[in-house]
N, C-alpha and C positions, 0 to 999 in steps of 0.2 A: 295398354299404351295410352288410350284416350284419357283415362283417369289421371295419369301422370301429367299429361299436357294440361288438363283442367286444373290440377293442383298448382302448377307453376304459372298459370295464366294471369293471376293478379300481379305477379312480379313483372311479367312482360307488359301489362297494362300500365303499371307504375313507371316503368322505364320509358314507355312511349309518351306518357304525360310529362315526365321530367327527364329530358334527354341528358342532362348533366349528371344525373344520379349514377349512370353507368361508369363514366370515367372516375367519379369520386370513389365508387366502390372498388374499382380496380386499383386505385392508388392506395386505399386502405389495405386491400388484400396483399399487395406487393410487400408491405411492411409486416403485416400480421403473420403471413405464412412462414417467413424465416424465424420469427420469434417463437412460434408454436413448434416448429421443427427443432430449434435449438433446445427448447424446454424438454421436448420428448427425449432427445439424445442425452441430455444432462441427467434426466431421471434414470435412464438405463445405466449410464456410467456410475451414478451414485449407488445403484444397487450392486453393481459389480465391485465397487470399492468397499462397500459395507460388509459383504459376505466373502470371506476368503475361502479359497478352495481347501477343504479339510484334508489333513493327512490322516490316514487310517493305518493302524498297526494290526497286522493279521497274525503274526507269529514272531518268534525271536530265535536267535542262535546264540548259545552260550559258549564263549571262547574259553580256552584252557585257563586263562588268568581270571576268569569269573566275569568278564565284561559281556553284556548282552547287546547283540546287534539287532535292532528292530527291523522287521521285514514289513515294508509299507506298500508293496505292490503284489499283484498276483503272479507276475513272472519276474524273476530276478536272476541276474548273473552274479556269480560268486567267483572271486579271484583276487590276485595281488594288484591288478591295475587300478589306478585311481578312478577310472571310468566305470568300474564294476558297481553294481547296485549294493553288493555286500562285499566290502573290502576286507580281506583276510591277508594281512601283510606278513607272510612267512616265506622264507626262501624256497621251500619245497612246493609251495602252491603256485600253479601256473597263473599267468596274467588273466586268462579267461578259463577258469577251471571247471565249473559246474553251473547248472541252472536249477533253481527251485521254482516249481510251477504249481499254482493253485487253480482249481476250477471253480465255477460259481456255486458248486455244491459244498465247498469247503474242504475237498480232498486235495492233499498235497502229493507231489511227485518230485523225485530228484533225477537229474540227467547229467551225465558226464559230457563235457564239450571237447573231447579229444585231448585231455590233459596228459602230461608226462607221468605224474605221480599217481594217477588213478583216483577213483572215487568209490567209497564203500558205504553201505548202510548196515549198521550192526555187524560189521566185519565181513559182509558179503559184497563182492565186487558188482558194480552196477553194469548191467547190460541193457542198453536202451534206457527206458524210463522205469524207475522203481518206486513203489508207494512209500511215502514218508509219513510217519505218525508222530504225534507228540511224545517226547521221551526217547525217540530213536537217536542213535549216535551216528552222525554223518562225518566220515573221515575223508579229508581232502589232502593229498600229499603227505599223509602221515599225521596230520593235525586233526585231533578229535573235537568235533563241535556237537553240542547237544541241541537238538531241535525241540523248542519249548513253545507252549502256548503263550500268547502275549499276556503280560501282567494285567490282572483285572483292574488294578488301580489306574493304569495308563489308559485302558480302554474306557473306563468310566469317565475319566477326565475328558477324553476325546468326544464321547457321547454328549456330555454336558456342554462342551464348547460348541458342538453342532446345533444344539437346541437353543442356545442363547442368541445366535445370530440367524436372521432370516432375510431373504431377499425383500426388496421394497415391494409393497403392494402394487399390482398392475393396474388398479382401477384409475388412478390419476393419469397414467400414460394412455389408457384406452379413451378416457374422456377427451384428452388433448388431441389424440389422433382422430376421434370422431368429429370434433369441432373443425379440425383441419380438412377433413373430407367434405363436411357440409359447406365450408367456405369455398372449396374448390368447385363443387357442383354449382353454387351460385355464381361463381366467376364465369363458368362456361355458359350459364344461362344469360349472363350479361353480354358476353362476347358474341355468342352465336344467335341469340334472339329466339323468336318463336319457331324458327325453322330448324332449331337444333335437333339432334338425334336423341330420341327418348332413351336410347340405349345408355347414354351417359349417366343420368341419375339412377337408372336401374342397376348399372354396374357398380357404382359407388355404394348404393344401398345394399347390394348383395355382399360386397366386401366388408362393409360395416357389420352386417348380421353375422357373417362368417367369423370374424375375429372375436366378436362378443360371445357367440355360441361356443367357440373354441375355448376361450378362457374360462367361461362359466362351467363348462363341462369338466374341464380338468381341475378347476378349483373344487368342484363337487367330489372329485377323486383325491382330494387332499394334496394337490400339487401347488407349489408356490413360486417357482422360478419361470418367468416368461420373458426375460430380456431378449433372447434371440428371436422369439416369435414377434415381439413388438417391433423390433428393427425390421424384420422381414415384411411385416404388414405395412410399415411405413414406406418401404421401398416399393411394395406392390401398389400402394396408393399413387406414388409417382409414376409407376408404369401405366396405370389406368389413365392418369392425366396426360401422359405422352400420347397414348393411343387415342384418347378423346380429342386431342388436338390434331393429330395427323390423319387418323382414320376412324372417325366416330362410329361408323357402321360396324367396326370390329371390337367395340368395347366389351360387349357381352361374351364374345369368343375369348377375349383375354381374361375376363373374370372366370370363365370355365376352366382355363388353364391354371389359374390360381387355386380353384377348388380341387382340381385333380392333383395339383402339387401338394396341397395340404393333406389330402387323403393319403397320398403316397408317403408323405412325411410321417404321418401317424402309423401307417401300416409297417413301414420299415423300422420305425422306432420301437414299436411293440415287439417286432420280430427279434430285434437286437437285444432284447432283455435276457435271453438265454444264450450265454456265450458259446456253449458246446454246440447248440443248434445253429447259431449264427456262423460259426467257423466252418461247419460242414457244408454250408450253402455256397462257399466261395467258388468251388469248382463249377457249380451250376451257373453262377453269375459269369464266370469266365466263358462258359459255353454260350450263354446268352449274348455276350459281346461278340463272339466269333460269328454267331448266327446272324446278328443284326448287320454286321459288316458285310457278310456274304449276300444278304438280301439287298442291302444298299448298292453294292457293286453290280448286282444282277438287274435290278429294276429301276433304280433311281434315275431321274432325269437331270440334265445339266442345267444349272441355274446360275447365271452370271459367272460362268467359268468353272464352277465347282459342282461336282456330282454328289450332292449330299441331301437331296430332298426327295421324299416319297409321298405321293398323293393317295390318301385313303378316305373314301366317303366324303369328299369335299374338304378334307382337312389336309394340310401339308405337315409332314412329320420329318424332323431332322434326326436320324438315328444316332449320329455322333454325339448329340447332346445327352441322350439317354444312356449311351454307352459309358459316359463319364462316371455314372453311379456304379455300374458294373465293374469298371476298371479299378476304382478305388476299393470296392468291396473285395474283388479278387486279389488285389495286391496286398491287402492287409492280412496279417497272420498272427497267431499266437507265438510266443517266444520259443517253444520247443521246436519250431520249424525255422526260426530265424538263422540258425547257425548251420543248417544243412545246405551245402552248396548247391545240391541238385534243385532245391526249391528256389534258391535265388536265380540260378540259371534258367529254370523253368519260367520264372516271372520275366526275366530278360527276353526270352524267346516270345512270350505272350505280348510283351510291350512292343517288340520289334514287329510282330504281326500287325498290331493295331496301327503303328506308325506307317507301315507299308501300305495298309489299306487306305489310310488318310492321304498318303501321297498319291495313290492311284485315283482317289476322289478329288485331288487337287485342292484339298482343304488344309492348306499349310498353316493357317492360324490355329486350328484345332490340333494339328500335329505338334506345334510348339507347346500348347497347353498340356497335352498328354505327355510330352517328353519331360517337361519340368516336374509334373506330378510323379512320373516314373522315378526321376532322380531323388525326390523327397522320400518316396516309399523305399527305394533301394538303399538309400543311406540309413534310414531308420531301421531297416531290417538287417543290414550288414555292418554299418559303420566303417566300410572299406573305401577309403578315399582313392586308393590305387585303381580299384576296379571302376569306380565312377569316372576317374580321370580318363581311362582308356575309352569308356563309353562316350564321354563328351568329345574326345578326339575323333572317334568314329563318326559321331553325329555331325561334327564340323566338316569332316571330309564329305559326308553324304550331302550336306547342305551346299557345299561348293559344286558338287556334281549336278545337283538340281539346278543351281543358277547357271551352270555351263550348258546344260542340255534342255532347259526349259526357259527360253528367253523371256516369255511373258511374266515369269516370276521375277526375273532380274529387272524387268521394267518397273515393277513396283518399288524395288529398292533404289532404282536409279533416281527417282524423284525425291527420295527421302532426304530431308534436311534443307531442301530448297524448292518447296512446292510453289512458292510465289513466282518462280521463274517460268512456270508452266501452269498458271492459274486457270487457264481455259482448257487445259488438256488433262494430263495425268494428275495434276494437283487440284482439280476442280473441287472435289468433295471436301478436302481438308481446308482449303482456303475459305470456302463458304462456312464451314463449321467454326473456324477461328474468328471469322468476321462476325458471325451471329453471336458467338460467345462473348466477344468484346462489346457488342451492342447491348447485351443484357445487363452489364454492370453488376453491382452487388445484389440488387433485388429483382432484376429481370424486368421485362416489358409487360408481364402478366400472362398467366396460363391461357393458351389458345390464341395469342396475339403475335406470335413470332412468324418469320418468313422461312426459316430453315426447313420447316416441315414439308415444304414443296420440293425440296431436294431429295433425290433418290437415297434411300437407306438412312434418312434423317432420324427415324425412330428406332433404328437398330445399331448399325455400325457407328453412326455419328450422334448417338443419343446424348452423350455428355455435352456436346455443343448445344443441342436443343434444350437441355436442362438449364445450362448457363444463360441462354437467350431468354427463355420464357419465365424461368423461376429465379434466376440470378446466381451469382457465384457462391453466395452463402449457402443456399440449399444444395447446390451441386456438390460443394465440399462436405456438407453434412451427410449427403448420401454416400459419398466415398468414406466418410468417417464411420457411418453405419456398417459398411462392408468390412472396414478394418476392425471395428468392435467385435464382429463375429469371429475374426481370427484370434482375438484376445482369449476367447474361450478355449481354443485349441492350445494356445500357449499355457494357459492354466492347467489344462488337462494333462499335459506332459509332466507336470510337477506332482500331481496326485492321482494320476490315472490308475485304475485298478488293473486292467488288462492291456497288454500291448496292442491287441486287436483294436480296441476302442481308441487308444492313443494315436496309433499310426493312421487309422482311418480319419480321425478328426484333423490331424495335421495335414494329411494329404488333401482332404476336402477343402480346408481353409486355404491351403497353398494354391489349389486349383482356382478357387474363387478370386483370390487376390491377384494372381498372375493374369487371369482372364480379364479382370478389371483394368489392370495396367495396360494390357495390349489394346483394349478398347479406348481408354482415355488418352494414353500417349499416342496411339495411332491416329486419332482424330485431331490431335494438336501437333502432329508432325514431330513429336519427340521419338517416336518409333514408326517403322513402316506400317501403313494401313493394312491390316490382315483380315478384316472382315469378320470379327468375332463380336458377340453381343456383350452387353453389360449385365451381369447377373441381377435378377429380380426386377430390372428396370426396362430393358429393351423390349420392344414389341416382338412377341413370338411365344407360342405355347410350349414348344419343346424346351426352349431355354428356361422358361419359368418352372416347368416341372422338374428339370434337372437341378435347378438351384435349390428348390425345396427338398429334393431327395438328398442332395449333399448336406443340407442342413441337419438331416436326421443323424448323420455321423457325429456332428458336433454335439447334438442333444444327448446322444448315448454316452458321451464322454464326460458329461456334467455330473459330478459326484456329490454336489451339495445336497443337504438334507431335504428330501422330498421335492427337489428342483426338476427332476427329469422323469417323464413318464416312461422312458426307456429303461429305468431301473426299478425293480420291484420294491414296494413299500415294505419296511420292516416294522414289526410290532415292537415299539420302543419299550413297553412295559415288560414284555417277555425277555428282551435283551437285557434290560436293567436287572431283572430278577436273576437271570443266569449269571450276570457279572457280579452281583452281590454274593451269590453262592460261591463263585470262584474266589472272590476277595476273602471270604471267611475261611476258605480252605487254605489260601496262601498265608 
């Protein structure tokens, strides 16, 4: 600690000798920070635009007229409906007739989906799931389809296309972010002076080392795609800045949360490599969610009206944040289970249990987040608007009952839309957040120089207002843009996702992050009622930080670009090319 203080002592001596140097530096920093953040985000977006998510052909179906239907997913619906993955437009084929399923070992299975005409493999009626091999004849509604290996020429062209385009190198982004962190540390040194907490430079130095070690280690493992991690590290930098301003003594604790989050991100990502193993774990994750809720209801204390915090060894843990990971994991499934109603109903019951526990905990902000995530997962698993409409109707009725019998909840909604009429009462937090945000302008007043940090929950529920005040509207919007950029990965994953497990999990995780961000931002600006939820990656809080990194692992597992995700095993390109050349010669 003393060495750090000695290292910065010349800076403090210089500022004491030249008092005007501090305001001059802050003025430069206010303009430099948005420019660096903009350059960082543009570099990430350039990489996304440069490398398209590749389409992979895994097999083909040969129609009676000789047309080949490419199979580009590991799980595919086959039927007459236009929404089917494999459209076979014959009158005898049901709208949703059968499913073709591939595991990560390359083995295929066929499954009938309750069709009227039935499904056969080589003339044998399917009961449950039946192995499907290249050359087998799949009969659906009397229509014979030959299951074939993907043409070698097509697969060679896809492989060449994947090799020609690579994500942008991460080094430029890392240098920009490192410079951004250095300027931020100097800004706090200028603002707080010799009495500043040494935890601030240590926290930023630790974060800098963490991100460089992470990228270097994975580059050594031949990985090339780091856009998601760069965005996350940028948001974590803002989080450390927020904590350094509002609670400098907690900077190292927030860094520890980032480290745990990154380690959890890596562990979950590597575990998701094996699809069969990953799917088996969902029941365990569901049990973990149930257990955490039970422990929370049994021992958690009441904090600001909500019973959602547990104290362990001097640390406060919010189980509902960690349960988000388990909820997304348990809700995602492979396609062979998507059309089994008992599985959908089981997930509905599980979700109802989670929402009921959150209601008992009086954590209605988290309940709203879980409910929206449930709707996303349920729709992706079933595609049934009617069922979801009934669920939404039931949720609306339950919400009305809550407002009827829980007056304190209704009071939160009573001030919504006119907080200025009760600026000293129910609208105190939001009016202060909006005033502070307005005072920050485009470039802010400078990190550590705002006054909103003195208001309760400024670095958690009102953190968007704090960002706008100290960092300016530009950086606040760039932070939101970073969160939206993460959701772009999920959208791309739906187009070229290998397994529905990865696709659904990525969409659910990104929807959760985006909706939670909306509740936080719109709640602090009175566009929505203030629900008391955190802003992912940015708000002060270890549980929220760990949860955000864990959800990011689902997005990483869905990234199918060449060598871009550590959650996908590397393939020996030479071996693949040799096999394809042999197949091409045979064709």
